[in-house]
N, C-alpha and C positions, 0 to 999 in steps of 0.2 A: 504494500500500500504506500501511499504518498504521505505517511504520517510525519507530522512536524516538519513540513517543508521549510527550507531555508534555515534549518538549524545551524548553529554556529560551528565552525570548524574547530576541532579539538587538537590541532597539531601541537599546541604547546604542552600537551600532556601525554602524547603518544610516543613514548620513548622506550628504550630497552627492547623488551620483547614485543613492543607494539609499534616498532618503526615501520613495519609493513602495513600498518592500518591507516596510513595517510588517506584521509577522505577528501574528496573534492566537493566544493560547494560554491555556488554562484556568489556567495558573500565573502569568500575568504581572501579575494585578491586585493581589490581597492575599494575604498569608501570615500565619499565626498563630504568634506566639512566646509561650510560656507563657500562654495564655489571652487574648491580645488580638490583634486584627487590625491589621496594620501595612501601610502603603503603601510598597512598595519602589520606587516611581518616583523617590524622592528620590535624589540622588547621594551617593556616599560622602563622608564628611568627610575621609577619607584617600585620596589618589590611588591608583589601582589598584596593588597591591603588585607586580604583575608587568608593569607598564606598559612597562618597558624590557627589551628582550629581548637576551639574550646571542647573540653570533654563534655559529651552529651550522649547519653545512652540511646537517644532516639535516632541519632544520625551518624554515629561514627562506628564503623567496624563491622566485622563479621567474625567468623571463626574458622579455624582449620583443624581438622582432627581426623583420626582414623576410625575404623569401625568400633574400636574399643574405647577411645578417649577423644572427646571433642575439646580442642584447644583453641580458645578465642584469642587469636593473635592481635585483635584490634582493641584489646582492653586499654592500650595506650594509643592516644590519638595519632593518626597518620596525617602528616602535613598534606593538605589538599583535599581530603575527604570532607564533603559538606560545603565546599567552596564552588565558585562559578567560573565558567569560561568567559573569555573576552567576548563582548557583543552579545551577551545573554542577559536576561532579566532575572533579578533575584527573587527568591521565594519569601515574600513578606511574612507569611504566616509562620514559616519555619524559623526565620530570624527572630521574630517577636517571641516565639516559644522558647528559643534558646536563651534569650535575654531574661525571660521570666525565671527559667531554671537557674541561671547564673545568680540572679538577685535572690532567689529563694535559698540557694546554698550559702551565700554570704550572710544572709540574715540569720540562718540557723547556726552557723559557726560563730557568729558574733556573741552568742550567749555562752560560749565555751571558754573563752580566754580574753584577757585584756588586749593582746596583740590582734586577735581576730576582730575585736570591737573597733580598734583603731583603723584596721583595714576597711571595715564596713563604713566608718565615717569618711575616710579618705575617698572611698569609692563614690559615696554620695556627693562629696564636694568636688570631685574631679570634673564634672560637667561645667560648673561655674568657673573653675580655674581655666578650663579650656576656652570658655567664652572670653575671659579676660585676656588670654594670650592672643586670641584671634582679633579682638578689638585693637589691642596694642600694635600688632603687626600690620593689620589692614590700614589703620590710621597713619602709621609711619610710612608705609609704602605710598599711600595716597598723597601725603605731604611731599615726599620725594618726587613723585611724578608731577605734581602741580608746579613745584619750583623749577624743575628741570625743563618742563614743557614751556613755561613762561620765558625762561632765559633763551632757549633754543629758537623759539618763535621770533624773538627780537633779533637774534643773531642773523637772520636773513636780511635785515635792514641796516645793521651796523654793529659796532662794539663800543664798550665803555672803556675809555683810556684810563680812567681812575681805578678801574678794577675789572678785569675780564669776566669775573663771575657775576657782575651786576647786570640785570636786565635794564631796559630803557627807563622804566619808571623809577627803579631804585637808584639808578645812576644820577638822575636829576634831583633826587630828594634833598641831598645835602649841598647842592650847588648854590653859590651866592649870586649867580648871574641869570636866574630864572625870572621871567616877568609873568604877570598875571595872564596876559593875552596869549603868550607863547610858553606855557608852563611845561610843555613837552620838549622844548628845545633848550639845550645847555651845552656849553663848550666841551664838557666832559664826554658827551655822546657824539660819536663821529659816524656818519654814514659811510658806506663803502666808497662812494665817489670822493668824499673828503680824504679818505685814507689813500686812495689810488691816484687820483689826479688833483688832490688838494683843493677842490672846489665842489660846492653843492648846487651850483647854478648852471643853467644852460642845458641844451639838448643832449650834449655828450654825457654830462653828469647823470641825467635822467636815464640814458641808455645803460650806463655802467651800473646804476642801482637796480635797474630792471634785470640786467643780465645776472647780477649776483643773487638777486631774489630767486630767479628761476633755477640757478645753479645749486644754491643751497637746498631748495625744495627737492630737486631731483636727487641730490646726494642723500638727504634724510630718507626719502622714500626708497631709494636703492638699498641702503643699509637695512631698513626695516624689513623689506620683502626678502632680502638675502638671508638675514638671520632667521626669519621664520621658516624659510624653505629648507635651510641646511640643518638647523638645530632643533626646531620645535614646530612641526607643521600644525599642531593643535593650537598654536598661539594666535592664529588668524581669526578674523571675524569678531563679533561681540561676545560670543560664548554663551549667551542666554538661552538660545534654543537647545544647545547640548546640555546645559545645566538643568533645564526643565526636564529633559529626557532622563538624565542621570538621577534626578530626585524622584522620578517616577519608578526607579528601580533598575534602569538599564546600566550596564557596566561598559565603560570605555576606558581601558587601562591607559594611563599616561596623560589623560586629558586634564587631570588636576595634579600632575606631578611637579617635581621641583624644577625640571628644565623648562616646562611650560610656564611656570611662575617667573623664572628669571628672564626668559626671552620675551614674554609678554610685557613685563614691566619696562624693559629697555625699548622694545619696538613700539610700545604704546606712546612713549615720549617722542620717538622719531616720527611716527605717523602723524601725531597731532601737530608737531612742529613743521611738518612738510607743507601744511596749509591745505591738505585734502579736506573735503567736506565730510568730516567724521568727528566723533566726540570720544572722550575717554570715560564717560559715565558707565556705559554698558560693559566695556571690558573691565572696569573696576570691580564689578560683581564677580567676573571670572577670576580676577586676581584674589579677591577676598575668599572665594571658595577654594582656590588653590592653597591659600594659607590654612584654611580650616582642615582640608584634607591632609596636608602634610603634618600639621600639629596633632592630628588624630593618632599618629604613630606613637606618640608619647603616652597614650592611655590605652591599656588593654581592652577596656570596656568598649571603646570605639574602633580600635584597630581590628578586632576580631568579629565585629558584627556590622553587616552592611546596612541594616535598617537603622541602627543607632547612629551610624556615620552620616546617614542622610538627614537625620535631625540636626546634626551639627552643621551640615552644608546649608540647610535652610536658614539657620541663624547667621552663617557667614554671608549669605546673599543679602540679608538685611543690613549687616555691617557695611557691605559694599555700596549699597544705595545711600546709606547714612553718610559716608565720606564723599560720595559722588556729588550729592546735592546739599550736604549739610542738613539732612532731614532724618533724624533718628526714628521718629514715629512713622514717617512716610516709608522708610526702609523696611520696618516691620510689616507694614500693610502691603508693601510691594511683594515681599516674600510670601505673604499669606495669599494675596490675590492673584499674583502673576506666575510665580515659579514653583511654589511648593506643591507636592502631591499628597504628603502626609504631614499634618501640622497640628500635633496635640497641644494642649494647653501649656504643658511644661516647656515645649519648644517656643511658644509665644513669649513666656517670661525670659527665657535665655536669649532669644533674639533681641528682645528689648535691651537686655544688659549688654550684649555684644555691640549693638548699635550705639548705645550710650558711651561705652568705652572708646569705640572707634572715633566718634564725633569729638569726644574730649581730647583724645590724642591729637587729632588733626587741628583742633583749636589751639592746643599748646604749641604746635609747630608754627601756626599762623602763616601759611604759605603765601598769602596775598598781602600781608602787612596791613590789613584793615580790620583785624580782630573778627573777621567773618570766616565761615567755612567754605564759602563759594565766592566767585568773582562778581556775580550778578545779584547780590543781595540788595534789595531796595526797601524803602519804606514810603508808603503813600499816606497822605493825610487828608485828602479831599474825599468826601463821601460820594458814592455813586447815586444816580437817580433812577427811578423806576423805568423811565422811557429808554434808558441806556440798555435795558435788557434786549431790545430789538437788535441793535448792532452786535451785542454780545452773542446772540443766537445766530446772527449772520456769520460771525466768526466761527461758531460751532459748525455751521453747514460747510463753510470753506474747509475747516479742519477735517471733516468727514470725507469730503470729496478728495482732498489732497491725500488723505490716508489710503483710501481705496485705490486711487490712481497710482500712488507710489508702490503699494503692495503688488498690484497686477504687473506693472512694468518692471519692477525689480525682480520679481520671481521669474518673469519671462526672460530677462537678461541672464539671470543666474542659471536657468535651465539651458539657455543657449551656451553658456560657458561650460556646463557639464557635458553637453552632447556634441560639441564641435571641437575643432583644434584649438580654440581660444584658451581652453582650460589647461593646455599643455605649456603655455607660455605666461605664467603668472608674473614674472619679473617685467616682461615687456608690457603687459597690460597695466601694471601699476605705474611704470614710468610714463607711458603715454597719457594716462588719466592725470597724473601729477603735472606733466608738462602743459596739458591743455588747461588745467585748473590754475596753475601759476601764471601762465601767459594772459589768461582772461582776468585774473584777479588783481594783478598789480596796478593797472590804471585806475581802479576804483578803490577809494580808501576804505569802503565798507566791506569789500571782499578781501582786501589786503590784510586787514587786521584779523586776529584769531576770532573764531566763531563765538567763544565765550565773551570776549571783549565787545563784540558786536551786540550780543544779547544784553550785556550790561548797559551799553549805550542806549539801546532801544527801550529797556525797562525804565531808564532814568527819568525822573520827574524834574523838569528844568527849574533851576534855581538861579539866584543872583550870581553865583560863582561859576556857573557852567559856561564854557567857551566853545562847546560843540556847535556845529552847523545846525543840528537839530534844535538848538535853543536860540537861534539867531532871529529873534522876533523884533519888530519895531517897538519903540517905547519900552525897551527891555528892562530898564531899571525903575520903572514906575511900579509902585506897590499900592495895594489897597489899604484902607484904614487898619485892617487887622494884620497888616504886614505880609499878606499873601500876594502872590503874583497873579493878577487877573488874566483872563483870556485876552490875547493880543493878536493883532494882524501879523501874519507870517512875513518874515523878511526874505531877502534874496537867498540867504544861506539855507533857510528851510525849504524853499522851492528847489534849490539845487540838490539838497539832500534827498528830497522826494524822488527825483529822477534817478539818482544814484541807487537809492533803495529799491526802486522798481526793477532796475537792471540786475541788482543783487538777488532779488527774489527769483527772477527768471533763471539766473545761473545756478542758484542753490537747488531749485526744483529739478533741473535737468541733471546736474552733475552728481547729485546725491544718489540718483537711481543707479548710476554706473559705479559709484564708489563703494556702496555697502555690499559686502560679500567678497571683496577682493582679498588677496592673501596677505593682508596686513591687519593688525588689530583695528577694528572699526566699530564705534558705537553709533547708535541712531538717535539717541535722546537729543543731543545738542543740535544736529542739523535740522531735525523736525521742529524743535523749539525755535530755531532761527527763522525758518520759513514762516511759522505762525506769528512770531514777534514782528517780522517785517510787515506782513499783511495787517496785523493789528495796529502797528504804529501809523501806517499809511491811512487806515480807516480812522484812527484816533485824531490825527492832525486834520483830516477832512471834516470830522464832526466838530472839532474845536473851531475851525474857521467858519463852518456853517452856523454855529451858535453865536459867534462873534458878529458876523455880518447880518444875521437874521434872528437876533434875539427876540424880536417882536412876533415871531411865528408862534402859532398856538402851542406847538410841541415844546417850545422853549420858554415862553413868557411867564409861565407859572413858577419856574424854578431857576431860571438863568437870566438875571438882570444884567444890564450893561455894566462892565467894570468888575464883574464877579468872576471867581475862578470856578468854572462849571465843569469843564472836561479835562480829564487827565490822560493824555495820549499814552503815557507809559503803562497805565492800567490796561488799555486796549491791547498793547503789545504783550502783556503778561497773559491776558485771557486768550489771545490768538495763539501764543506758544502752548498753552495747556490744550487748546482745541486740536492743534495739529499733532501734538504728541499723543493725545487720546485717540485721534483718528488712525494713527499708525499702529499703536500698541493695544488699543481697546481697553486701556486702564481707566478706571473711574474713581473709586474711593481713594486709592493710594495716590493717584495723580493730583487730586484736589488737595490732599494733605501735604504732598511735597511742595506744590506751588504756594500753599498757605505758609509753610515753614520758610519758604524763600522770601516772602514779603513781610511776615510778621504781623499781618493785619487780618483780624477775624471778620471785619465787615465786608471783605471781598470774597468770602466763601460762596455766596449765592451766585455772583457772576461766573465764578469758576465752575461751579456745579452745573449751571445752565449750559455753558459752552461745552464742558466735557460730556454731558449726557447727550446733547444734540449731536456732537461729532460722532459719538458711538452709534446713535440711532441711524444717522445718515450712512456711516461706513458699513454698518451691519446690513443695511438695505442693499448695498452694492456688493457685499462679500462678507461671509461670516467669520473669516479667519483674520486674526491679527498677524503682524509681520513675523512674530516668532513661531506661531503655529504653522504659518505657511512655509517657513524654512524647515521646520520639523518634518512636514509632509514631503517637501521637496527632497530631503535627504533620506527619506524612507525609515525614519526612526519609529520604534514601536511605542508610540505615546497615545494613551487613551484619554481623550479630552473629557474631563469631568463636567464641563459646562454644557455639553451638547446632549440633547435627549435622543434616545433611540425609539422611534415611533412605528417601526415596521412589524408586521405580524408574521414573522418567520419563527421556525422552531429549531431546537438544537440539532435535530436530525438533518436539517437542511444545510447546516454549516460543518458538521463534524467530518472528520476523515476516518476511514475511507468512505468515499461515495459509492453509489451503485456502479458496478462494472470495474471498480478499482480492485487491485490485489488486496488480499485479506490483511488484517491488522497484524503488525509485527509485535509479538509478545514473547515473554519469557515464562517458563513454567517453574513452579516453586520447588520441585525436587527431582526433575528428570533430565536436566540439561548438563552437559559437560563443559569444562573450561573451553575446549575447542569449539563447541557449538556457539557459545556466547562470543568468543573472539571472532568467529566467522560473521556473526550478525553485526558486530561492531565494525568490522572491516568493510562490510558490504553496504552499510547504511550510514547516513549522516544525522540520524535522529538524536535529539538531546536527552532522551529518556525512553524507558520501556515499561509498559504495564506488566505486572506479574500476575499470572492466573494459576488456578489449581491445576488445570490441564487444558490442552487445546480443545478437547471435546466439550468440556463443561463450560469453559470461558468464564468461570466464576472468579471475580476479582479478588486478589489478595492485597496488592499494593502497587507502588510505583517506585522505580529505581532510576537514578540519573546515570547517564552514560559516563560522565566524568568519574563519578564515585566507583562505578564498576571497573573502569580502566585502572584507576589508582589502586584499588583494593586487590585486584588480581595480580597486578604487577608487583605489589608489595609482598603478596603471598609467595610468588615465585622466587623472590629474592631472599626472603627471610625464613621460609619453611621448606625443609627437605621433603621430597616425595610428591609435591604438587606437580602434576603433569597434565597434558592435554585431556587425558581421559578421566581426570578427577571430576566427581559429581559436585555441582554447586547446589547448596540448599538455601532456601529463603524461609525455611520452617524453623520452629523453636527447637525441635530435636530431630536429629537424623536417625533413620531406621537402622537396625543392625545390618552390617554389611558382611558379605562372605570374606573369608580370610584371603590374604594376599591381594586384596583390591587396593588401588591407590587411595591415599588419604582424601577425605572429602573436604570441601571448602564451604564454610558456613558464612553467609553474607546477609543474615537477617537484619543486622544492626544498621545496614545502609539502606534498608527498605523503608519507604514511607508507608506506614500501615493505615494512614487515614487520608488518602488523597481525596480531593474534592470531586464529587460526582453529581451529575444531574441525570434525569431520565431523558429519553429521546423526545418526549413531548413537552419539555420545558420551553416556554417562550424565550426567544432570543433577547428580549428586553430585560428579562430577569438574569440571563447569563451575562449580558454586558454589564449590568449593575454589579454582579458578583465579581467580575474581573476588575472593575474599577475600584470597588470599595475594599476588596481583600488583596488586591495586587497580585492576582494569580498569574502563573506562567502557563498552566494547562489545566484542563478540567476533563475528566473522563465521563463518557456517556454510557449509560447502562439501560437495559430493559429487563425488568423482572430479575434484577441481580446479575444478569449476564452482560459482559462487556461487549459493547457495540462499536465504539470508536473513541476519538479524542478530539477536543477543541483546544487549540493553542491561542495565545494572545495574538499571534500573527493572523490566524484564521479569523478571529473576531474583527481585527482591523481591516482585513481584506473584505470581509462581508459588509462592514460599515461603508467602506469606499465604494463597493459595488452598488449598494443601495443609494448612495449619493451620486451615482453616475460618474464616478472617478475611476482612474486606472488602478485596479487592485494590485497589479504587479509593482506598483510604486512602493509597497511595503517590503522592505528588504530584510529586516531583522525580526527576531522573535524575542 
């Protein structure tokens, strides 16, 4: 039969006597991670996290014995038994059961001695200590990335002669020659034209600065893509789709390893500094999860249990968003709403603590020198008015349309990258996109600056001390009686800035489509926020001028009198940023909280909620998937989306394998198969596990055994026990029957048998089966009829069935 199709290759464990059992599978060669093909034959830079297995009578071992004496050689744990192959899904039920047994044993022993009591207390405290370490490491790395990226971004335009390690802003802080109008110009900061041709004026100086800007951008991008390609292919992309899949129980060895962490940290700085339309916020979640995964090795409780480790990774994701946006509460909600698959109350508390420590660490480093956690923190003081909900909702509609457009076009481009020759030349692709971005960006000051600085400028509420073109109003220094700046007619600088921002909006919309998914670290939060912030600022300035020149209109005269401060364009930019980010990611609650924490104003929650909800409705009407779910489906990961309802009236018998006219189900019998028989089945199939029945005739179910556990147990028996030969009988029963004299010793493997596999009847509705898979995290479910085994349903079968019912390609699901 075609049971468990697409099961993962077990080559990492077929050694010694199993070298001849190399199985071929369509999944074993290459796998695509955000737009690039990667060879998974390389070994993980971190030893398998579950390599050491805890003693557990339910899952480790079997026995080897003769007809007179059964000798259980698995009383001591065998490394590897009860663990998982790469690109396989964990068994959540088994992992939770093992953790409960471990906790029960520690609790019972704590009553026996003082040392055992101390061990019990330290075990309980270890989770909080781990959260503390994750927060400290994540916050420190985020501060390092922020400082380095700021300095290297300014390096494209010049250097500070007072100290090469100063960026442009810090260089001019202590200068005595800075004027109010030209606060960014000081003799200590020299552009490249000043250094090369000793002048900063004229066409030739402009060309020199232009050339150096493009050259530095290409150099940074080349270093980033080269390091990723050579040392850590997993360091590309944002990492959030893969982290969502890992948190759902999937195993990708090395994706959260130390080399990935080191290379992603370095290349993230390079990619952001190159000026590409990408952000560092999404990759910071990947960086924080790498920190959590590596630190888990220091604690046995988390190193040996895949389910417990995923609780830690959920908390690490919260810490990553906390340092990315300076939003600890938003980080916890992001982890709960967007990435986590299993999020118990204990994980909520620990996520909050990890996010708190991470934010505190970043605040202590103070990377931007403004005592804030992010570059674009703002405070608005003008209240909004009810009529303004109309433009806020319009921004929500724009955000939903932009989100749906971006997802469709970006997925189409990434699919083209996967299926054509383009995917074979990642370095060339990155350099071409970088060159186009840099050449088009330099002439426009709003595309030349970093995207975070652009968002900061767009969010800014113009005050008396602002010298930006966006604040170049007529009657600039006139204030109202309350000391507030009233709405004023736009000056030449504002109109010039509007044209430049319109061109910036077009460039950002187009170039981001081709940038996200390249083989460099690339986040989507900042580019999406930039698109929305530009649209919002344009609309906000338009509303401001409309209110100024037509304050006697019915819609304005009740609340906006002449000389009053009615409209805040920066608020429109912030609402637009939330709308576009919500349209792309489909976040709602966490998005509003993150934006609220960025502004520090409770009174703007309603506009943000209106825009976020509208953008989600509009985007969902045009396509149900957010960008991360779309990339998960593009890469064929086995992710069961908990938010979607299964409404079709199919039965388990319609989905199970084998189908009609298929070969019969491959099963093992409990007491009649030899070592050679089972080795033959292993060598001829690629299934990840086998049902065990009483006999082929009765098909009465006994249990389920994993292929990996079989291979390791038989191989270990051949090495450690004399007399085990190909004709030795394998027993999955409690006791072996008496054997004639001179027969080879029998091999007892009952202890690796799962005696309580999940089963459903053949008439069980598929909506119930899908719910079981989602809520219990199952890998497979056996189908019976009147106690007789009929077939098997795997997670991959469920995903293929859902895709088929949605008129999608079921063969896009690659892994189980």
